[in-house]
Backbone as a chain_set.jsonl record, in Angstrom:
{"seq": "XXXXXXXXXXXXXXXXXXXXXXXXXXXXXXXXXXXXXXXXXXXXXXXXXXXXXXXXXXXXXXXXXXXXXXXXXXXXXXXXXXXXXXXXXXXXXXXXXXXXXXXXXXXXXXXXXXXXXXXXXXXXXXXXXXXXXXXXXXXXXXXXXXXXXXXXXXXXXXXXXXXXXXXXXXXXXXXXXXXXXXXXXXXXXXXXXXXXXXXXXXXXXXXXXXXXXXXXXX", "coords": {"N": [[31.266, -144.964, 89.728], [30.886, -144.957, 93.239], [30.269, -147.683, 95.558], [28.804, -146.902, 97.843], [27.565, -144.511, 96.963], [26.02, -145.47, 94.838], [24.304, -147.23, 96.164], [22.909, -145.409, 97.742], [21.374, -144.131, 95.839], [19.89, -146.25, 94.719], [18.582, -147.618, 96.824], [15.976, -146.563, 97.784], [14.326, -147.25, 95.611], [14.672, -150.032, 95.339], [13.741, -150.829, 97.824], [10.988, -150.22, 97.703], [10.196, -151.979, 95.748], [10.62, -154.421, 96.868], [9.561, -157.709, 97.714], [6.751, -158.707, 99.775], [6.839, -161.162, 102.168], [4.891, -163.946, 102.997], [2.689, -166.467, 104.36], [0.838, -166.768, 102.388], [2.203, -165.821, 100.267], [4.648, -167.275, 99.454], [8.248, -167.689, 99.226], [10.216, -168.982, 96.606], [13.183, -171.002, 96.27], [16.173, -169.114, 95.708], [16.642, -168.202, 92.312], [19.158, -167.963, 91.309], [20.725, -169.703, 92.702], [23.148, -172.201, 93.165], [24.079, -175.53, 93.635], [27.046, -176.458, 95.131], [28.537, -178.593, 96.599], [30.862, -178.956, 99.271], [33.529, -181.109, 100.39], [32.515, -183.651, 102.616], [33.275, -185.882, 104.74], [33.633, -188.878, 106.791], [35.773, -188.184, 108.365], [35.658, -185.356, 108.476], [33.219, -185.108, 109.725], [33.795, -186.248, 112.26], [35.788, -184.47, 113.169], [34.28, -182.165, 113.329], [32.491, -182.817, 115.381], [34.343, -182.962, 117.475], [35.272, -180.311, 117.537], [32.89, -178.963, 118.215], [32.359, -179.998, 120.787], [34.634, -179.102, 122.174], [34.456, -176.281, 122.006], [31.803, -175.576, 122.571], [30.762, -177.274, 124.436], [29.147, -179.394, 123.894], [28.637, -182.204, 121.766], [28.062, -181.971, 118.444], [26.85, -181.989, 115.098], [24.995, -180.702, 113.646], [22.717, -177.901, 113.306], [20.115, -175.818, 114.724], [18.973, -173.275, 113.004], [19.378, -169.981, 114.155], [20.383, -167.553, 113.659], [21.889, -165.451, 111.129], [25.032, -164.989, 109.812], [26.934, -162.621, 108.155], [29.587, -162.453, 105.85], [32.757, -161.451, 104.314], [35.095, -162.74, 101.915], [37.762, -161.947, 101.681], [39.19, -162.732, 99.569], [39.794, -163.056, 96.104], [38.33, -164.581, 94.216], [35.719, -166.972, 93.543], [36.213, -169.717, 93.101], [38.686, -170.236, 94.29], [38.035, -169.9, 96.988], [36.142, -171.935, 97.405], [37.739, -174.181, 96.959], [39.511, -173.908, 99.09], [37.788, -174.151, 101.34], [37.056, -176.765, 100.9], [39.076, -178.354, 101.811], [39.472, -180.554, 104.416], [40.767, -180.489, 106.861], [42.473, -178.164, 108.906], [45.572, -176.245, 109.342], [46.131, -176.631, 111.992], [45.185, -179.057, 112.636], [42.505, -179.154, 113.163], [38.972, -179.042, 112.336], [38.355, -177.7, 109.117], [37.672, -174.262, 108.309], [34.525, -173.104, 107.073], [31.612, -172.176, 105.177], [28.057, -171.915, 104.834], [26.983, -170.804, 102.531], [28.14, -169.159, 99.556], [28.521, -166.128, 97.959], [28.969, -164.935, 94.802], [30.634, -162.358, 92.827], [28.895, -161.547, 90.832], [26.446, -162.089, 91.892], [25.697, -164.744, 91.92], [24.738, -167.503, 93.838], [26.3, -169.88, 95.718], [25.565, -172.9, 97.146], [27.125, -174.492, 99.664], [27.088, -176.298, 101.782], [24.495, -178.183, 103.503], [21.933, -176.179, 105.066], [21.509, -176.76, 107.753], [23.79, -177.843, 108.755], [26.602, -177.878, 110.943], [28.928, -175.472, 110.59], [32.22, -174.048, 110.628], [32.567, -170.813, 111.027], [32.112, -168.457, 112.45], [33.236, -167.388, 115.424], [31.911, -168.506, 118.441], [29.288, -168.593, 117.569], [28.799, -170.598, 115.778], [27.34, -172.839, 116.412], [24.712, -172.218, 116.06], [24.273, -170.648, 113.836], [23.819, -169.695, 110.43], [26.136, -169.269, 107.84], [27.04, -166.775, 105.492], [29.17, -166.175, 102.956], [30.781, -163.63, 101.043], [32.29, -162.97, 97.976], [35.077, -161.004, 97.948], [36.437, -157.973, 99.464], [39.192, -157.949, 99.577], [42.289, -157.09, 100.986], [40.926, -155.578, 102.828], [39.162, -153.865, 101.555], [36.086, -152.228, 101.08], [34.271, -153.468, 98.941], [32.103, -154.919, 98.003], [29.442, -155.887, 95.796], [26.469, -154.439, 94.221], [24.94, -156.448, 93.091], [25.63, -158.579, 94.756], [24.579, -157.641, 97.152], [21.785, -157.636, 96.596], [21.483, -160.386, 96.18], [22.093, -161.392, 98.723], [19.954, -160.34, 100.214], [17.779, -161.671, 98.992], [18.482, -164.333, 99.542], [18.582, -164.418, 102.383], [15.948, -163.793, 103.027], [14.681, -166.04, 101.958], [15.834, -168.041, 103.585], [14.887, -167.266, 106.087], [12.187, -167.726, 105.798], [12.194, -170.491, 105.428], [13.294, -171.322, 107.817], [11.898, -170.373, 110.46], [12.901, -170.019, 112.976], [15.104, -168.412, 112.812], [16.29, -165.371, 113.95], [18.092, -163.268, 114.108], [20.348, -161.161, 112.251], [23.617, -160.446, 111.415], [26.755, -158.759, 110.779], [30.078, -160.103, 110.446], [31.911, -158.463, 111.725], [30.402, -157.468, 113.751], [30.359, -159.139, 115.906], [30.771, -158.817, 118.69], [28.73, -157.01, 119.512], [26.606, -158.629, 118.903], [26.442, -160.374, 120.983], [24.487, -159.566, 122.661], [22.278, -160.889, 121.864], [22.179, -163.219, 123.258], [23.062, -165.586, 122.248], [25.735, -166.249, 122.086], [28.283, -168.559, 122.685], [31.2, -169.785, 124.112], [33.693, -171.901, 125.062], [36.433, -171.892, 125.292], [38.803, -170.027, 126.774], [39.752, -166.753, 125.905], [39.658, -167.195, 123.203], [39.271, -165.641, 120.356], [38.783, -163.316, 117.646], [39.284, -160.289, 115.977], [37.277, -158.947, 113.384], [36.671, -157.433, 110.163], [34.712, -157.777, 108.276], [31.394, -157.874, 106.77], [31.927, -155.265, 106.069], [30.819, -151.994, 107.027], [29.174, -150.393, 105.372], [27.935, -152.183, 103.622], [26.449, -153.788, 105.403], [24.776, -151.86, 106.498], [23.22, -151.12, 104.284], [21.996, -153.586, 103.812], [20.508, -153.881, 106.151], [18.667, -151.749, 105.903], [17.273, -152.479, 103.565], [16.013, -154.764, 104.447], [14.282, -154.033, 106.4], [11.586, -154.474, 106.809], [11.274, -157.127, 107.303], [11.106, -158.429, 109.723], [13.354, -159.215, 111.138], [16.151, -159.052, 113.371], [18.678, -156.675, 113.515], [22.019, -155.417, 114.162]], "CA": [[30.46, -144.547, 90.877], [31.196, -145.77, 94.41], [29.198, -148.542, 96.07], [27.973, -146.128, 98.761], [26.767, -143.586, 96.173], [25.046, -146.247, 94.073], [23.31, -147.728, 97.104], [22.081, -144.272, 98.154], [20.44, -143.878, 94.747], [19.041, -147.403, 94.418], [17.856, -148.174, 97.956], [14.534, -146.277, 97.822], [13.638, -147.984, 94.544], [14.705, -151.458, 95.685], [12.889, -151.013, 98.996], [9.591, -150.201, 97.277], [9.925, -153.142, 94.899], [10.89, -155.652, 97.604], [8.323, -158.446, 97.957], [6.343, -159.02, 101.138], [6.777, -162.611, 102.283], [3.884, -164.43, 103.926], [2.265, -167.836, 104.053], [0.106, -166.725, 101.13], [3.126, -165.375, 99.234], [5.929, -167.901, 99.815], [9.376, -167.524, 98.326], [10.925, -170.146, 96.117], [14.62, -170.849, 96.449], [16.695, -168.154, 94.731], [16.888, -168.775, 90.989], [20.591, -167.905, 91.046], [21.413, -170.583, 93.643], [23.763, -173.379, 92.551], [24.666, -176.428, 94.625], [28.458, -176.784, 94.958], [28.871, -179.159, 97.911], [32.253, -179.236, 99.631], [33.745, -182.453, 100.914], [32.068, -183.936, 103.988], [33.531, -187.3, 104.966], [33.601, -189.28, 108.2], [36.804, -187.414, 109.058], [35.133, -184.016, 108.76], [32.159, -185.311, 110.711], [34.425, -186.447, 113.563], [36.458, -183.225, 113.557], [33.233, -181.223, 113.703], [32.06, -183.23, 116.718], [35.392, -182.573, 118.424], [35.25, -178.846, 117.627], [31.693, -178.593, 118.932], [32.545, -180.33, 122.194], [35.686, -178.242, 122.737], [34.102, -174.867, 122.063], [30.443, -175.323, 123.029], [30.429, -178.157, 125.541], [28.296, -180.49, 123.443], [29.091, -182.755, 120.49], [26.953, -181.819, 117.513], [27.242, -181.641, 113.73], [23.873, -180.001, 113.029], [22.248, -176.73, 114.03], [18.805, -175.226, 114.479], [19.396, -171.903, 112.7], [18.786, -168.882, 114.91], [21.004, -166.309, 113.196], [22.665, -165.47, 109.894], [26.227, -164.144, 109.907], [27.364, -162.227, 106.817], [31.036, -162.321, 105.783], [33.415, -161.405, 103.013], [36.121, -163.778, 101.857], [39.125, -161.389, 101.566], [39.74, -163.547, 98.49], [39.271, -162.427, 94.908], [37.521, -165.405, 93.309], [34.916, -167.989, 94.208], [36.796, -171.056, 93.004], [39.728, -170.358, 95.307], [37.382, -170.048, 98.284], [35.557, -173.276, 97.467], [38.849, -175.121, 97.088], [40.022, -173.779, 100.454], [36.804, -174.75, 102.242], [36.959, -178.192, 100.619], [40.078, -179.032, 102.626], [38.728, -180.908, 105.621], [41.57, -180.273, 108.063], [43.322, -176.979, 108.796], [46.977, -176.448, 109.709], [46.2, -177.0, 113.406], [44.603, -180.381, 112.816], [41.087, -179.042, 113.473], [38.118, -178.994, 111.155], [38.574, -176.506, 108.307], [36.594, -173.274, 108.269], [33.64, -173.217, 105.911], [30.36, -171.443, 105.309], [26.97, -172.605, 104.151], [26.764, -170.187, 101.224], [29.14, -168.249, 99.001], [27.904, -165.282, 96.943], [29.979, -164.426, 93.881], [30.544, -160.929, 92.503], [27.737, -161.32, 89.961], [25.228, -162.45, 92.601], [25.485, -166.194, 91.949], [24.791, -168.06, 95.193], [26.728, -171.273, 95.789], [25.265, -173.591, 98.413], [28.281, -175.366, 99.885], [26.655, -177.364, 102.692], [23.108, -177.984, 103.946], [21.794, -175.075, 106.021], [21.475, -177.222, 109.139], [25.075, -178.437, 109.132], [27.447, -176.995, 111.741], [30.153, -175.052, 109.912], [33.081, -173.176, 111.429], [32.695, -169.534, 110.316], [31.992, -167.311, 113.358], [33.522, -167.823, 116.791], [30.854, -168.331, 119.423], [27.952, -168.664, 116.989], [28.684, -171.674, 114.789], [26.373, -173.846, 116.862], [23.332, -171.805, 115.795], [24.239, -169.622, 112.788], [24.115, -169.939, 109.022], [27.129, -168.328, 107.347], [27.034, -166.376, 104.087], [30.396, -165.519, 102.517], [30.698, -162.851, 99.81], [33.607, -162.84, 97.358], [35.52, -159.615, 97.96], [37.077, -157.533, 100.699], [40.647, -158.146, 99.537], [43.006, -155.985, 101.631], [40.007, -154.798, 103.633], [38.391, -152.902, 100.766], [34.634, -152.424, 101.083], [34.018, -153.473, 97.5], [31.048, -155.846, 97.602], [28.667, -155.308, 94.698], [25.013, -154.346, 94.331], [24.426, -157.793, 92.795], [25.792, -159.368, 95.975], [23.604, -157.138, 98.12], [20.476, -158.167, 96.227], [21.505, -161.833, 96.395], [22.018, -161.614, 100.166], [18.574, -160.064, 100.625], [16.937, -162.768, 98.513], [18.842, -165.562, 100.245], [18.192, -164.341, 103.795], [14.49, -163.905, 103.06], [14.355, -167.447, 101.736], [16.226, -168.795, 104.776], [13.983, -166.906, 107.189], [10.932, -168.426, 105.555], [12.411, -171.923, 105.637], [13.66, -171.549, 109.22], [11.346, -169.261, 111.248], [13.695, -169.871, 114.205], [16.107, -167.367, 112.593], [15.826, -164.108, 114.527], [19.115, -162.235, 114.022], [21.285, -161.053, 111.133], [24.684, -159.499, 111.742], [28.016, -158.911, 110.095], [31.125, -160.722, 111.24], [32.535, -157.422, 112.54], [29.479, -157.137, 114.833], [30.262, -160.296, 116.788], [30.65, -158.401, 120.086], [27.384, -156.489, 119.705], [25.649, -159.73, 118.774], [26.32, -161.113, 122.246], [23.227, -159.148, 123.269], [21.268, -161.87, 121.455], [22.209, -164.354, 124.167], [23.43, -166.796, 121.511], [27.181, -166.486, 122.12], [28.84, -169.599, 123.559], [32.601, -170.126, 123.848], [34.278, -172.563, 126.224], [37.887, -171.716, 125.32], [39.089, -168.667, 127.219], [40.642, -165.971, 125.05], [39.518, -167.573, 121.795], [38.562, -164.521, 119.759], [39.51, -162.642, 116.568], [38.603, -159.119, 115.417], [36.995, -159.098, 111.961], [36.071, -156.234, 109.571], [33.772, -158.123, 107.206], [31.546, -157.569, 105.341], [31.967, -153.819, 105.926], [29.666, -151.302, 107.591], [28.28, -149.902, 104.322], [27.15, -153.308, 103.113], [25.473, -154.191, 106.411], [23.786, -150.783, 106.625], [22.31, -151.266, 103.152], [21.226, -154.813, 104.034], [19.554, -153.589, 107.228], [17.601, -150.895, 105.366], [16.476, -153.238, 102.602], [15.269, -155.824, 105.116], [13.664, -153.442, 107.593], [10.203, -154.956, 106.946], [11.292, -158.595, 107.291], [10.937, -158.989, 111.057], [14.624, -159.715, 111.641], [16.87, -158.102, 114.231], [20.034, -156.31, 113.118], [22.759, -154.674, 115.194]], "C": [[30.737, -145.496, 92.041], [29.995, -146.604, 94.828], [28.24, -147.733, 96.939], [27.042, -145.187, 97.998], [25.667, -144.317, 95.411], [23.931, -146.751, 94.977], [22.365, -146.61, 97.532], [21.02, -143.981, 97.104], [19.419, -145.005, 94.612], [18.161, -147.849, 95.574], [16.366, -147.82, 97.979], [13.74, -147.058, 96.784], [13.544, -149.461, 94.9], [13.754, -151.742, 96.838], [11.418, -151.108, 98.589], [9.22, -151.447, 96.482], [10.1, -154.462, 95.638], [9.593, -156.379, 97.91], [8.031, -158.593, 99.445], [6.134, -160.523, 101.221], [5.739, -162.994, 103.324], [3.545, -165.862, 103.557], [1.537, -167.889, 102.725], [1.011, -166.351, 99.959], [4.519, -165.942, 99.506], [7.001, -167.642, 98.768], [9.891, -168.876, 97.869], [12.408, -169.945, 96.389], [15.152, -169.907, 95.378], [17.048, -168.821, 93.408], [18.372, -168.811, 90.654], [21.387, -168.746, 92.031], [21.886, -171.847, 92.932], [24.359, -174.242, 93.662], [26.105, -176.767, 94.241], [28.991, -177.383, 96.253], [30.37, -179.38, 98.105], [32.323, -180.619, 100.267], [33.253, -182.579, 102.353], [32.154, -185.442, 104.214], [33.387, -187.63, 106.453], [34.643, -188.504, 109.004], [36.294, -186.023, 109.426], [34.024, -184.087, 109.805], [32.756, -185.424, 112.113], [35.099, -185.164, 114.058], [35.44, -182.164, 113.976], [32.685, -181.543, 115.091], [33.061, -182.785, 117.775], [35.415, -181.057, 118.627], [34.06, -178.386, 118.46], [31.833, -178.858, 120.429], [33.544, -179.383, 122.862], [35.189, -176.814, 122.959], [32.714, -174.58, 122.632], [29.998, -176.211, 124.177], [29.444, -179.243, 125.194], [28.761, -180.91, 122.058], [27.927, -182.772, 119.518], [27.498, -181.493, 116.126], [26.121, -180.924, 112.986], [23.464, -178.818, 113.901], [20.756, -176.532, 113.804], [19.074, -173.746, 114.239], [18.624, -170.855, 113.494], [19.337, -167.524, 114.479], [21.654, -166.551, 111.844], [23.828, -164.511, 110.081], [26.746, -163.91, 108.494], [28.854, -161.908, 106.836], [31.474, -161.814, 104.403], [34.611, -162.336, 103.064], [37.538, -163.255, 102.004], [39.914, -162.182, 100.518], [39.048, -163.096, 97.207], [38.421, -163.272, 93.992], [36.86, -166.552, 94.052], [35.587, -169.353, 94.208], [37.882, -171.274, 94.047], [39.143, -170.576, 96.694], [36.818, -171.458, 98.435], [36.645, -174.331, 97.66], [39.414, -175.101, 98.506], [39.075, -174.433, 101.456], [36.747, -176.267, 102.089], [38.012, -179.009, 101.369], [39.466, -179.311, 103.993], [39.451, -180.549, 106.909], [42.427, -179.029, 107.88], [44.73, -177.274, 109.306], [47.154, -176.843, 111.173], [45.607, -178.367, 113.685], [43.138, -180.356, 113.21], [40.28, -178.987, 112.184], [38.314, -177.652, 110.436], [37.393, -175.547, 108.421], [35.773, -173.483, 106.997], [32.387, -172.411, 106.201], [29.295, -172.158, 104.494], [26.784, -172.11, 102.721], [27.928, -169.282, 100.851], [28.481, -167.467, 97.876], [29.003, -164.653, 96.096], [29.695, -162.971, 93.518], [29.312, -160.6, 91.653], [26.412, -161.7, 90.613], [24.896, -163.929, 92.587], [25.675, -166.698, 93.378], [25.189, -169.528, 95.11], [26.349, -171.828, 97.156], [26.329, -174.661, 98.61], [27.972, -176.521, 100.827], [25.176, -177.16, 102.999], [23.046, -176.899, 105.024], [21.88, -175.516, 107.472], [22.77, -177.926, 109.572], [25.903, -177.426, 109.924], [28.737, -176.731, 110.987], [30.928, -174.089, 110.801], [33.316, -171.868, 110.665], [32.642, -168.322, 111.227], [32.15, -167.786, 114.792], [32.352, -167.5, 117.717], [29.447, -168.538, 118.906], [27.756, -169.834, 116.016], [27.603, -172.689, 115.143], [24.933, -173.495, 116.477], [23.192, -170.891, 114.582], [24.562, -170.177, 111.408], [25.091, -168.868, 108.558], [26.983, -168.06, 105.861], [28.327, -165.631, 103.801], [30.131, -164.77, 101.212], [32.097, -162.653, 99.246], [33.984, -161.363, 97.287], [36.185, -159.275, 99.271], [38.575, -157.749, 100.734], [41.33, -156.888, 100.079], [42.069, -155.052, 102.389], [39.179, -153.778, 102.878], [36.9, -153.237, 100.834], [34.135, -152.36, 99.643], [32.95, -154.469, 97.071], [30.071, -155.131, 96.674], [27.174, -155.23, 95.015], [24.383, -155.71, 94.046], [24.541, -158.697, 94.017], [24.797, -158.936, 97.047], [22.216, -157.706, 97.828], [20.387, -159.66, 96.474], [21.418, -162.168, 97.878], [20.605, -161.395, 100.684], [17.675, -161.229, 100.237], [17.21, -164.053, 99.294], [18.375, -165.527, 101.695], [16.679, -164.423, 103.94], [14.05, -165.358, 102.891], [14.665, -168.279, 102.985], [15.292, -168.52, 105.943], [12.637, -167.592, 107.024], [11.065, -169.917, 105.841], [12.67, -172.257, 107.099], [13.168, -170.358, 110.05], [12.088, -169.04, 112.565], [14.785, -168.809, 114.052], [15.537, -166.034, 113.058], [16.791, -162.955, 114.268], [19.914, -162.326, 112.72], [22.358, -160.059, 111.538], [25.929, -159.793, 110.925], [29.063, -159.487, 111.023], [31.779, -159.704, 112.176], [31.669, -157.036, 113.742], [29.376, -158.247, 115.878], [30.15, -159.923, 118.269], [29.248, -157.886, 120.386], [26.355, -157.604, 119.706], [25.535, -160.564, 120.045], [25.04, -160.736, 122.978], [22.088, -160.096, 122.904], [21.15, -163.016, 122.443], [22.642, -165.649, 123.513], [24.899, -167.172, 121.663], [27.535, -167.559, 123.143], [30.296, -169.815, 123.161], [33.244, -170.649, 125.129], [35.779, -172.31, 126.369], [38.201, -170.257, 125.645], [40.073, -167.974, 126.27], [40.547, -166.301, 123.577], [38.646, -166.538, 121.101], [39.418, -163.919, 118.659], [38.681, -161.474, 116.067], [38.438, -159.306, 113.906], [36.343, -157.828, 111.409], [34.919, -156.532, 108.615], [32.318, -158.144, 107.684], [31.577, -156.061, 105.059], [30.677, -153.159, 106.402], [28.667, -150.848, 106.52], [27.364, -151.008, 103.815], [26.072, -153.7, 104.118], [24.41, -153.129, 106.611], [22.75, -150.883, 105.508], [21.419, -152.493, 103.332], [20.137, -154.586, 105.091], [18.382, -152.76, 106.721], [16.68, -151.702, 104.447], [15.606, -154.307, 103.261], [14.532, -155.318, 106.349], [12.23, -153.921, 107.815], [10.128, -156.472, 107.104], [11.213, -159.236, 108.674], [12.185, -159.618, 111.635], [15.325, -158.634, 112.445], [18.302, -157.914, 113.727], [20.699, -155.531, 114.248], [23.375, -153.42, 114.592]], "O": [[30.812, -146.709, 91.847], [28.853, -146.282, 94.5], [27.022, -147.849, 96.805], [25.864, -145.07, 98.338], [24.53, -143.851, 95.343], [22.756, -146.707, 94.611], [21.162, -146.83, 97.671], [19.891, -143.625, 97.441], [18.23, -144.753, 94.415], [17.09, -148.409, 95.34], [15.549, -148.718, 98.181], [12.613, -147.479, 97.045], [12.481, -150.072, 94.784], [13.052, -152.752, 96.844], [10.69, -151.974, 99.074], [8.082, -151.912, 96.531], [9.767, -155.517, 95.099], [8.618, -155.75, 98.321], [8.943, -158.602, 100.271], [5.359, -161.097, 100.456], [5.714, -162.426, 104.416], [4.047, -166.402, 102.571], [1.589, -168.893, 102.013], [0.643, -166.537, 98.8], [5.461, -165.19, 99.757], [6.712, -167.411, 97.594], [9.988, -169.811, 98.665], [12.838, -168.836, 96.704], [14.642, -169.896, 94.257], [17.679, -169.878, 93.386], [18.8, -169.599, 89.81], [22.59, -168.538, 92.191], [21.131, -172.481, 92.196], [25.065, -173.733, 94.532], [26.355, -177.298, 93.16], [29.805, -176.76, 96.936], [31.054, -179.914, 97.233], [31.306, -181.21, 100.63], [33.535, -181.729, 103.198], [31.216, -186.18, 103.913], [33.058, -186.764, 107.264], [34.43, -188.2, 110.177], [36.478, -185.568, 110.554], [33.917, -183.215, 110.667], [32.283, -184.774, 113.046], [34.989, -184.816, 115.234], [35.706, -181.362, 114.871], [32.442, -180.636, 115.887], [32.68, -182.294, 118.838], [35.561, -180.578, 119.752], [34.203, -177.514, 119.317], [31.459, -178.016, 121.244], [33.32, -178.922, 123.982], [35.476, -176.21, 123.992], [32.461, -173.479, 123.121], [28.983, -175.943, 124.82], [28.951, -179.945, 126.077], [29.223, -180.084, 121.271], [26.939, -183.479, 119.719], [28.504, -180.793, 116.003], [26.281, -180.576, 111.816], [23.818, -178.743, 115.078], [20.198, -177.014, 112.819], [19.377, -173.023, 115.188], [17.393, -170.839, 113.506], [18.825, -166.48, 114.882], [21.934, -167.687, 111.461], [23.635, -163.356, 110.463], [26.97, -164.851, 107.733], [29.334, -161.191, 107.714], [30.682, -161.755, 103.462], [35.086, -162.681, 104.146], [38.433, -164.001, 102.4], [41.14, -162.283, 100.582], [37.856, -162.789, 97.217], [37.83, -162.735, 93.055], [37.375, -167.04, 95.058], [35.536, -170.07, 95.208], [37.993, -172.358, 94.621], [39.686, -171.345, 97.486], [36.997, -172.097, 99.472], [36.477, -175.266, 98.443], [39.756, -176.147, 99.059], [39.514, -175.187, 102.325], [36.425, -176.976, 103.042], [37.856, -180.218, 101.541], [38.992, -178.389, 104.657], [38.813, -180.327, 107.939], [43.041, -178.846, 106.829], [45.045, -178.41, 109.66], [48.214, -177.337, 111.555], [45.532, -178.792, 114.837], [42.57, -181.392, 113.555], [40.834, -178.896, 111.088], [38.424, -176.605, 111.074], [36.253, -175.972, 108.606], [36.275, -173.974, 105.986], [32.139, -172.014, 107.339], [29.606, -172.916, 103.574], [26.472, -172.885, 101.817], [28.605, -168.719, 101.712], [27.941, -168.059, 96.941], [29.86, -163.931, 96.606], [28.645, -162.427, 93.86], [28.758, -159.505, 91.749], [25.366, -161.642, 89.967], [23.902, -164.336, 93.189], [26.654, -166.357, 94.042], [24.485, -170.329, 94.495], [26.757, -171.299, 98.19], [26.426, -175.611, 97.833], [28.536, -177.607, 100.684], [24.651, -176.068, 102.779], [23.989, -176.725, 105.796], [22.281, -174.733, 108.334], [22.821, -178.533, 110.641], [25.9, -176.239, 109.599], [29.541, -177.637, 110.768], [30.342, -173.396, 111.633], [34.156, -171.812, 109.766], [33.085, -167.246, 110.826], [31.296, -168.504, 115.313], [31.871, -166.368, 117.764], [28.506, -168.648, 119.692], [26.659, -170.028, 115.493], [27.024, -173.322, 114.259], [24.041, -174.34, 116.55], [22.094, -170.401, 114.316], [25.453, -171.011, 111.243], [24.899, -167.687, 108.847], [26.823, -168.984, 105.064], [28.553, -164.556, 104.356], [29.348, -165.223, 100.377], [32.997, -162.216, 99.964], [33.296, -160.569, 96.646], [36.467, -160.151, 100.089], [39.175, -157.736, 101.809], [40.998, -155.769, 99.687], [42.376, -153.874, 102.575], [38.555, -152.913, 103.492], [36.506, -154.391, 100.665], [33.641, -151.328, 99.189], [32.889, -154.832, 95.896], [29.897, -153.915, 96.76], [26.685, -155.866, 95.949], [23.403, -156.086, 94.688], [23.643, -159.496, 94.283], [24.243, -159.77, 97.763], [21.549, -158.205, 98.735], [19.355, -160.16, 96.922], [20.743, -163.126, 98.256], [20.113, -162.174, 101.5], [16.899, -161.719, 101.057], [16.281, -164.772, 99.662], [17.825, -166.512, 102.187], [16.179, -165.051, 104.873], [13.16, -165.837, 103.595], [13.862, -169.118, 103.394], [14.944, -169.429, 106.697], [12.018, -167.995, 108.009], [10.169, -170.531, 106.421], [12.312, -173.337, 107.57], [13.936, -169.434, 110.316], [11.928, -167.998, 113.201], [15.337, -168.349, 115.052], [14.46, -165.616, 112.631], [16.376, -161.798, 114.213], [20.124, -163.406, 112.168], [22.044, -158.946, 111.959], [26.137, -160.908, 110.446], [28.952, -159.375, 112.244], [32.157, -160.046, 113.296], [32.142, -156.354, 114.651], [28.415, -158.29, 116.647], [29.5, -160.639, 119.031], [28.641, -158.269, 121.387], [25.354, -157.538, 120.42], [24.62, -161.379, 120.167], [24.557, -161.495, 123.82], [21.048, -160.103, 123.563], [20.135, -163.713, 122.468], [22.598, -166.705, 124.143], [25.269, -168.314, 121.39], [27.144, -167.483, 124.307], [30.588, -170.01, 121.981], [33.328, -169.946, 126.137], [36.335, -172.494, 127.452], [37.889, -169.362, 124.86], [41.094, -168.546, 125.888], [41.289, -165.736, 122.774], [37.424, -166.555, 121.242], [40.646, -163.995, 118.718], [37.5, -161.641, 115.763], [39.357, -159.77, 113.231], [35.542, -157.202, 112.104], [34.221, -155.611, 108.19], [32.045, -158.4, 108.857], [31.288, -155.631, 103.943], [29.585, -153.692, 106.208], [27.456, -150.91, 106.733], [26.17, -150.795, 103.604], [24.92, -153.92, 103.744], [23.252, -153.459, 106.868], [21.551, -150.748, 105.751], [20.224, -152.444, 103.039], [19.002, -155.039, 104.941], [17.232, -153.032, 107.066], [15.456, -151.611, 104.547], [14.585, -154.71, 102.705], [14.198, -156.098, 107.241], [11.709, -153.78, 108.922], [9.04, -157.046, 107.047], [11.25, -160.462, 108.787], [12.098, -160.463, 112.525], [15.112, -157.442, 112.22], [19.037, -158.883, 113.54], [20.035, -155.05, 115.167], [24.037, -152.658, 115.297]]}, "num_chains": 1, "name": "protein.A"}
């Protein structure tokens, strides 16, 4: 059965069973979250400061989360992604790309860096956005799983509770539409890349499941 067909069947049930989060009904951290910190040395700290100054006009290694950007890895396994993110310097001598969280095919959530650390995952939004990567999307296939969808919902709800400053959730492919948020900053002219992740079907399902959570989707 296709992901789209399965989601069509399951969404009404999942929606009804979704918890309502409030001060009286707080969420604990997801039970399927595992800490897998990537390397963060003085070198990465310095490269992050340089990246922040170059692209945003201020030198910073931390963020106040205002958005969550959802991605796919275009890579088939979690360990390969973690190993790649763990490299501190990319081929251009800049800080390596990385994301705060990585969600495996079975819904396991790996926390790779603290939520308030500035990671390079979405052009124009790194200064204020938490990144969630999902293992999948190899060759552009929209193949993320129901387990990943549920894990993303649980994780974003938890993050929204921990950081009420979070207002927006969008997919990497929605980076242009997300400029309407007023959060986009980019100092380098022409620095941009089209992205398809994490797929329209996945984001549509995420938007429906979180329609009562007070977050803005595009």
